[in-house]
C-alpha positions as CSV (number, residue, x, y, z in Angstrom):
1,M,-37.6,-29.6,-14.6
2,T,-37.4,-26.0,-16.2
3,D,-34.8,-25.0,-18.6
4,K,-33.2,-22.6,-15.6
5,I,-33.1,-25.5,-13.2
6,K,-31.9,-28.0,-15.7
7,Q,-28.9,-25.1,-16.2
8,I,-28.4,-25.0,-12.6
9,F,-28.3,-29.0,-12.3
10,E,-25.7,-29.2,-15.1
11,H,-23.4,-26.6,-13.7
12,F,-23.5,-28.0,-10.5
13,M,-22.8,-31.5,-11.5
14,A,-19.8,-30.2,-13.4
15,L,-18.7,-28.2,-10.6
16,R,-19.1,-30.5,-7.6
17,F,-19.3,-34.2,-9.3
18,A,-17.2,-33.8,-12.5
19,H,-16.4,-37.4,-11.9
20,I,-20.1,-38.7,-11.9
21,K,-20.9,-40.2,-15.3
22,V,-24.5,-39.9,-16.2
23,A,-25.4,-43.7,-16.0
24,D,-23.9,-43.5,-12.2
25,P,-26.9,-43.9,-9.9
26,Y,-25.4,-40.9,-7.9
27,Y,-26.1,-39.0,-10.8
28,K,-29.7,-40.0,-11.1
29,E,-30.2,-39.4,-7.7
30,W,-29.1,-35.9,-7.9
31,Q,-31.3,-35.5,-11.1
32,D,-34.2,-36.6,-8.8
33,R,-33.5,-34.2,-6.2
34,F,-33.5,-31.3,-8.8
35,E,-36.8,-32.5,-10.3
36,T,-38.4,-32.8,-7.0
37,G,-36.9,-29.2,-5.6
38,I,-35.2,-30.6,-2.6
39,E,-31.8,-30.5,-3.9
40,W,-31.1,-27.8,-1.1
41,Q,-32.5,-29.7,1.9
42,K,-30.3,-32.8,0.6
43,S,-26.9,-30.7,0.5
44,D,-24.3,-30.3,2.8
45,Y,-23.1,-26.8,3.5
46,S,-20.5,-27.1,0.6
47,N,-23.2,-28.2,-1.9
48,R,-25.3,-25.5,-0.4
49,F,-22.5,-22.9,-1.2
50,A,-22.2,-24.2,-4.8
51,L,-26.0,-23.8,-5.3
52,K,-26.1,-20.2,-3.9
53,T,-23.1,-19.5,-6.0
54,L,-24.8,-20.8,-9.2
55,A,-28.1,-19.2,-8.5
56,P,-28.0,-16.4,-5.7
57,D,-31.4,-15.2,-6.6
58,L,-32.9,-18.7,-6.3
59,Y,-31.6,-20.1,-3.0
60,P,-31.7,-18.8,0.5
61,D,-29.1,-16.3,2.2
62,D,-28.8,-18.7,5.5
63,K,-27.1,-21.9,4.6
64,D,-29.6,-23.3,7.5
65,D,-32.6,-22.2,6.1
66,F,-35.3,-25.0,5.4
67,F,-35.9,-24.5,1.5
68,I,-37.9,-26.5,-1.1
69,R,-38.7,-25.2,-4.6
70,E,-42.0,-25.6,-5.8
């Protein structure tokens, strides 16, 4: 995971899942999503809005777009 993606991941988790501890399996699931570039595809509209807000230059404008980071 690049430093930029790690920062987005950390901000995303603090924004959307502040109650989830690092040792929680759900935290690891989201970490894996960011590491493999599928966080957008595995997100509902609320999470896609959060991702777009955190990194408007990275994620698609259309919340329905298929998008996988490479």
